[in-house]
C-alpha positions in Angstrom: 92.9 113.0 102.0 94.2 115.2 104.8 96.0 118.0 103.1 97.4 119.6 106.3 101.1 119.4 107.0 102.3 116.0 108.2 103.2 116.7 111.8 105.0 119.3 113.9 108.1 118.5 111.7 106.2 119.4 108.6 104.5 122.5 110.1 107.9 124.0 111.0 109.0 123.6 107.4 106.1 125.4 105.9 106.9 128.5 108.0 110.3 128.8 106.2 111.5 131.0 103.4 110.1 132.3 100.2 109.7 130.6 96.8 113.0 129.8 95.2 113.5 127.6 92.2 117.0 126.5 91.4 118.0 127.9 88.0 120.9 126.5 86.0 121.9 127.5 82.5 120.9 124.9 80.0 123.8 122.5 79.6 124.1 120.2 76.5 125.9 116.9 77.2 125.8 115.1 73.9 126.2 111.5 72.9 125.9 111.0 69.1 125.0 107.9 67.2 124.9 107.5 63.5 122.4 105.3 61.6 122.8 104.5 57.9 120.3 102.5 55.9 121.2 98.9 55.1 122.0 99.7 51.5 125.1 101.6 52.6 126.4 99.7 55.6 124.9 96.8 57.6 123.3 98.4 60.6 124.6 95.8 63.1 128.2 96.3 62.0 128.0 100.1 61.9 126.5 100.3 65.4 129.0 97.9 66.8 131.8 100.0 65.5 130.2 103.1 66.9 129.9 101.5 70.3 133.5 100.5 70.3 134.8 103.8 69.1 132.5 106.2 71.1 131.4 104.5 74.2 134.0 102.0 75.2 135.4 104.4 77.9 132.0 105.1 79.4 131.2 103.3 82.6 128.3 103.8 85.0 129.1 104.9 88.5 128.8 102.2 91.1 126.3 102.7 93.9 127.4 102.8 97.5 125.2 101.3 100.2 124.3 104.0 102.8 121.8 102.0 104.8 119.8 98.8 104.5 117.6 96.7 106.7 115.3 93.8 106.2 114.1 94.0 109.9 115.2 90.4 110.5 116.0 88.8 113.8 119.6 88.4 113.0 119.8 92.2 112.7 118.6 92.5 116.2 114.9 93.3 115.5 112.4 91.9 118.1 108.8 91.2 117.1 107.7 91.8 120.7 108.8 95.4 120.7 107.8 98.6 118.8 109.9 99.4 115.8 110.7 102.8 117.4 113.5 102.2 119.9 115.1 99.4 117.9 118.4 99.8 115.9 118.2 103.6 115.9 114.6 104.0 114.7 112.7 106.8 116.4 109.2 108.2 116.1 107.0 111.3 116.5 103.3 110.9 117.4 101.4 107.9 118.7 99.9 104.8 117.2 100.9 101.3 116.3 104.3 100.4 115.0 106.4 97.3 115.2 107.9 94.2 113.5 105.9 91.2 112.3 106.6 87.9 110.7 105.4 86.7 107.2 102.8 89.4 106.7 104.5 89.9 103.4 104.7 86.3 101.9 108.2 85.0 101.8 109.7 88.2 103.3 110.4 87.0 106.8 110.2 89.8 109.2 108.8 93.2 108.1 108.1 96.5 109.8 104.7 98.2 110.1 102.9 101.4 111.1 99.2 101.7 111.8 96.6 99.3 113.1 96.8 100.3 116.7 94.9 103.6 117.2 96.8 106.7 118.2 96.3 108.2 121.6 93.7 111.0 121.7 93.4 113.0 118.5 96.9 112.6 117.1 96.7 112.9 113.3 100.2 111.7 112.3 102.7 109.0 113.3 106.2 109.4 111.7 108.7 106.6 112.1 112.3 107.0 110.8 115.9 106.2 111.2 118.2 109.2 110.9 120.5 109.2 107.8 122.0 112.7 108.3 123.9 113.2 105.1 124.9 116.9 105.4 126.4 118.0 103.2 125.6 115.3 100.7 129.1 114.0 99.5 129.9 114.4 95.8 130.3 110.7 95.4 126.8 110.1 96.8 125.1 113.1 95.3 122.4 111.0 93.6 120.5 109.1 96.3 118.2 106.2 95.6 115.6 105.0 98.2 113.9 101.7 97.6 111.4 99.8 99.7 109.0 96.9 99.5 105.5 98.0 100.7 102.0 96.7 101.2 99.0 98.6 102.5 96.6 96.3 104.4 92.9 97.5 104.4 90.8 98.4 107.4 88.2 96.1 108.9 86.4 98.9 110.8 85.2 100.9 107.8 87.7 103.7 108.2 90.6 104.3 105.9 93.6 106.6 106.2 96.7 107.7 104.2 100.2 106.3 104.4 103.1 108.3 103.2 106.8 108.4 102.6 108.2 111.8 103.6 111.7 113.1 102.9 113.3 115.5 105.4 116.6 117.4 105.6 118.7 117.6 108.7 116.8 120.8 109.8 113.6 118.7 110.1 112.2 120.5 107.0 109.9 118.3 105.0 111.1 118.5 101.5 108.5 116.4 99.7 106.1 113.6 100.2 104.5 110.6 98.4 101.0 109.9 99.6 99.1 106.6 99.3 95.4 107.3 99.8 93.7 104.2 101.1 90.3 105.6 100.4 90.8 106.1 96.6 94.0 104.0 96.2 95.4 107.1 94.5 99.0 108.1 94.7 99.7 111.8 95.3 102.7 114.0 96.0 103.3 117.3 97.9 106.2 119.6 97.5 107.3 122.2 100.2 105.6 125.1 98.4 102.4 124.9 100.6 100.4 124.0 97.6 98.9 120.8 99.0 98.8 117.4 97.3 98.8 116.8 93.6 97.5 113.6 92.0 100.0 111.6 90.0 97.2 109.8 88.1 98.5 106.4 89.2 97.0 103.9 91.6 98.2 101.3 94.0 96.3 98.1 95.0 95.3 97.4 98.6 96.8 94.2 99.9 99.3 93.9 97.0 103.0 94.0 97.3 104.6 97.0 95.6 108.2 98.1 94.9 108.8 101.8 95.4 111.9 103.6 94.2 112.6 107.3 94.7 115.7 109.0 93.2 117.0 112.3 94.6 119.4 114.2 92.3 120.8 116.8 94.7 123.0 118.7 92.3 120.0 119.2 90.0 117.5 119.7 92.9 115.2 117.1 91.4 113.5 113.9 92.5 111.5 111.3 90.7 109.6 108.2 91.8 108.5 104.9 90.3 106.2 102.1 91.6 106.8 98.6 90.2 109.0 100.1 87.5 106.3 102.6 86.3 107.4 106.2 86.6 104.9 108.2 88.7 106.1 111.8 88.1 108.2 114.0 86.0 111.4 115.3 87.7 110.2 117.6 90.4 112.1 120.0 92.8 113.4 118.5 96.0 112.8 122.0 97.5 111.1 125.1 96.2 111.9 127.2 99.3 115.7 127.1 99.3 115.7 124.7 102.2 119.0 123.0 102.9 119.7 120.4 100.1 120.7 117.5 102.3 119.1 114.3 103.5 118.1 113.9 107.2 115.7 111.0 107.1 113.1 109.2 105.1 109.9 108.6 107.2 107.1 106.1 107.0 104.0 108.2 107.9 100.5 107.2 109.1 98.2 110.2 108.4 94.8 109.6 110.2 92.1 111.0 108.0 89.6 111.7 110.8 91.4 112.5 114.1 90.1 110.4 116.9 88.6 107.9 114.5 91.5 106.0 112.9 91.2 103.0 110.7 92.9 99.8 111.6 94.6 99.7 108.2 98.4 99.6 108.3 101.5 99.9 106.1 103.9 97.0 105.9 107.4 97.8 104.6 110.6 95.7 104.1 114.0 95.8 102.3 114.3 99.5 103.3 117.4 100.6 101.4 119.3 103.9 100.7 122.2 104.0 98.2 124.2 106.8 96.7 126.3 107.3 93.6 128.1 110.1 91.8 126.2 112.3 89.4 126.4 111.1 85.8 127.2 114.1 83.7 127.7 112.5 80.2 124.9 110.4 78.7 125.8 107.1 77.1 124.2 104.8 74.7 123.7 101.3 76.1 122.3 99.6 73.0 120.9 100.2 69.6 118.9 97.6 67.8 116.9 97.5 64.6 113.6 95.8 64.9 111.9 93.6 62.3 109.5 96.5 61.5 112.4 98.7 60.6 112.2 100.9 63.8 115.4 101.7 65.6 115.4 101.1 69.4 118.0 103.0 71.4 118.5 102.5 75.1 120.0 105.6 76.8 121.6 106.0 80.2 121.4 109.7 81.1 121.4 111.7 84.3 118.9 110.2 86.8 115.7 112.2 87.7 116.4 114.7 85.0 114.6 115.6 81.7 116.7 114.7 78.7 116.0 115.8 75.1 116.6 113.2 72.3 117.4 115.0 69.1 118.1 113.8 65.5 119.8 115.1 62.5 120.7 114.0 59.0 123.6 116.4 58.6 125.0 117.1 62.1 124.0 120.8 61.6 120.2 121.0 61.9 118.7 119.1 64.9 115.1 118.2 65.7 113.7 116.8 68.9 112.3 113.3 68.8 111.1 113.4 72.4 111.9 114.6 75.9 112.1 111.8 78.4 113.2 111.0 82.0 113.4 108.1 84.3 114.3 107.8 88.0 117.4 105.8 87.2 118.1 107.8 84.0 117.7 104.7 81.8 115.0 104.8 79.0 114.3 103.6 75.5 113.8 105.7 72.4 111.9 104.1 69.5 112.3 105.9 66.1 110.6 104.7 62.8 112.3 107.2 60.5 115.6 105.3 59.9 113.7 102.8 57.7 113.3 105.5 55.0 116.4 107.7 55.5 119.9 107.1 54.2 121.5 108.2 57.5 120.4 109.5 60.9 122.4 111.0 63.8 121.2 111.0 67.4 122.2 113.0 70.4 121.1 113.3 74.0 121.2 116.5 76.0 120.0 117.6 79.4 116.8 119.7 79.1 116.6 121.0 82.6 116.5 124.8 83.4 
């Protein structure tokens, strides 16, 4: 995997600023749930009453569509032209990019980068459509990017990397997700100059994947999932005090050996960016007792943020059950202790610095 900066855009970024990590005083936002053993009150009735009393007024913020395209003909996309130059898409570098039909089964038209070799020794091809959210509006402060993607393998024995890179409006690369077509490994890089870090997860060549990346700008955190599986813990959007806004989200072809590119390519479709207000108070979506006596709670907390789940039997002394996070902020908690305790209280609090 080429660990150099992505392109001239990325190189400009790495010359900026000193290390800066956003610090924020620990804030506890608490949602409490009580569990009593069946001998005192039927669990289903008690939890229903708690939902009605405590959470009836809680509603999740609605997402606002910022940009979406399926690269279809009715949107004005032409399969005889490069993607760059159509409907506001632009590029930096050289190499193949365009629009194809039914390369992703049932998807109609899709975009691609790769396949056609770059001119000369170009290492990177970035293709993007500007978003330019600066400043990021309060009602759109949590951004979700989603895309359908497929990496097609090379037939010439040479394999490259394909990436999704997130830039601010100053063309600073904030962070990158890298899909290494040699190892099928998924890696990420922040803007700290530390290179790529393996997530420990894999993708599959030739398979259709659904990628989701959530950016929580007020928290300076991002988190990604592939096919619903969380790839990373919440990570800084910037470590260098770069402007916290969204300029563009780039599809990137990173040639592993300059002048000797593979004919592999990245297909992508249903490219979508939405925004929603920051959720500051966690809520309990459901609580069900399982046949084995375990209690399963589904929590909706702040997206791309670590949340501590704590329990108590007296509302005075609290102990952590786990610390969890999810790109969309929704996750399950499974606790076996309620089967042996007369009562149990639960709360959720933000566990970010």
